[in-house]
C-alpha positions as CSV (number, residue, x, y, z in Angstrom):
1,M,-91.9,166.7,144.2
2,T,-88.8,166.6,146.5
3,D,-88.8,163.8,149.1
4,L,-88.5,164.9,152.7
5,T,-85.3,163.4,154.0
6,R,-83.0,163.8,157.0
7,D,-80.4,165.2,154.6
8,L,-82.8,168.0,153.7
9,V,-83.6,168.8,157.3
10,D,-79.8,168.8,158.2
11,A,-79.1,171.2,155.3
12,I,-81.7,173.6,156.7
13,G,-80.1,173.3,160.1
14,D,-76.7,174.0,158.6
15,A,-78.0,177.1,156.9
16,F,-79.5,178.4,160.2
17,N,-76.3,177.6,162.1
18,A,-74.3,179.6,159.5
19,N,-76.5,182.6,160.6
20,D,-76.8,183.3,156.9
21,I,-80.3,184.6,155.9
22,D,-79.5,184.1,152.2
23,A,-78.7,180.4,152.8
24,V,-81.9,179.9,155.0
25,M,-84.5,181.5,152.8
26,P,-84.4,179.2,149.7
27,F,-85.8,176.5,152.0
28,F,-89.0,178.4,152.6
29,A,-91.9,178.5,150.2
30,D,-93.1,182.0,149.1
31,D,-96.3,181.6,151.1
32,A,-94.7,180.0,154.1
33,V,-96.0,180.6,157.7
34,F,-93.8,180.8,160.8
35,D,-95.6,180.4,164.2
36,H,-93.3,181.6,166.9
37,A,-93.8,180.0,170.3
38,A,-94.6,183.2,172.2
39,G,-97.4,185.5,171.3
40,P,-101.0,186.6,172.0
41,E,-102.8,183.8,170.1
42,P,-103.0,180.0,170.8
43,Y,-100.5,179.5,168.0
44,G,-98.1,182.2,169.3
45,L,-97.1,185.0,167.0
46,R,-97.7,184.3,163.3
47,F,-95.5,185.6,160.5
48,E,-96.8,185.0,156.9
49,G,-94.8,185.0,153.7
50,A,-91.2,184.5,152.9
51,E,-90.3,188.2,153.0
52,T,-91.8,188.6,156.5
53,I,-90.0,185.5,157.7
54,R,-86.8,186.7,156.2
55,G,-87.1,189.9,158.3
56,V,-87.6,187.8,161.5
57,F,-84.6,185.7,161.1
58,A,-82.4,188.4,159.6
59,G,-83.2,190.5,162.7
60,L,-82.2,187.6,164.9
61,F,-78.9,187.1,163.1
62,E,-78.1,190.8,163.4
63,K,-79.0,190.9,167.1
64,V,-76.7,188.2,168.2
65,Q,-73.0,187.4,167.8
66,N,-74.0,183.8,167.0
67,V,-77.0,181.5,167.4
68,H,-76.7,177.7,167.1
69,W,-79.3,174.9,167.0
70,E,-77.9,171.6,168.1
71,T,-80.1,168.8,166.9
72,L,-81.0,166.4,169.7
73,D,-83.5,164.3,167.8
74,C,-85.3,164.5,164.4
75,R,-88.2,162.3,163.2
76,I,-89.9,162.4,159.8
77,A,-93.5,161.4,159.2
78,G,-95.1,162.0,155.8
79,D,-94.7,165.7,155.0
80,K,-93.5,166.7,158.5
81,A,-90.2,166.8,160.4
82,F,-90.3,166.9,164.2
83,C,-87.0,168.3,165.4
84,E,-85.8,168.7,169.0
85,Y,-83.0,171.3,169.5
86,R,-80.8,172.9,172.1
87,R,-80.7,176.5,171.0
88,T,-77.8,178.6,172.2
89,A,-77.4,182.3,171.4
90,T,-74.4,184.4,172.3
91,H,-75.5,188.0,172.4
92,K,-73.2,190.8,171.3
93,D,-72.6,191.8,175.0
94,G,-71.4,188.3,175.7
95,T,-74.4,187.0,177.6
96,V,-75.5,183.5,176.6
97,E,-79.1,182.4,176.2
98,E,-79.9,178.7,176.1
99,F,-83.2,176.7,175.9
100,L,-84.7,173.5,174.5
101,S,-87.1,173.8,171.5
102,V,-89.1,171.7,169.1
103,D,-89.8,172.7,165.5
104,I,-92.6,171.0,163.5
105,L,-91.7,171.6,159.9
106,T,-94.3,171.0,157.2
107,F,-93.1,170.6,153.7
108,K,-94.5,170.8,150.2
109,D,-92.4,170.2,147.1
110,G,-89.2,170.3,149.1
111,K,-89.9,173.7,150.8
112,I,-91.0,174.6,154.3
113,V,-94.7,175.8,154.2
114,H,-95.1,175.9,158.0
115,K,-92.5,176.3,160.7
116,D,-94.2,175.8,164.1
117,T,-91.9,176.4,167.1
118,Y,-92.2,175.4,170.7
119,Y,-89.7,176.0,173.5
120,K,-89.0,175.8,177.2
121,Q,-89.0,179.1,179.1
122,R,-86.8,179.7,182.1
123,S,-88.4,181.3,185.1
């Protein structure tokens, strides 16, 4: 069993900030679940399985020039990491999208088994 540490959470953040899907995916369990903030169900939109999750994030990395998650706070309790971020995406047309988000990451044996995302929506 791999201990959940801030170093592990930071390594995951570094992989996402590299916008490198091959660096991101080793952190997810094969049967992981990603609940996106927006969607038709109370949990948002659910993506199940590492290959499906790969497609979601690969699509994001291809769609933008760059996306970056700045860690504002991170707390670890048991098998969960609660991480607050400022997410900034620069689109290929030069427009910038920014919002605050929170991820609740649940781990088993050092891998993410559930990524639950919440964010602020501008109106």
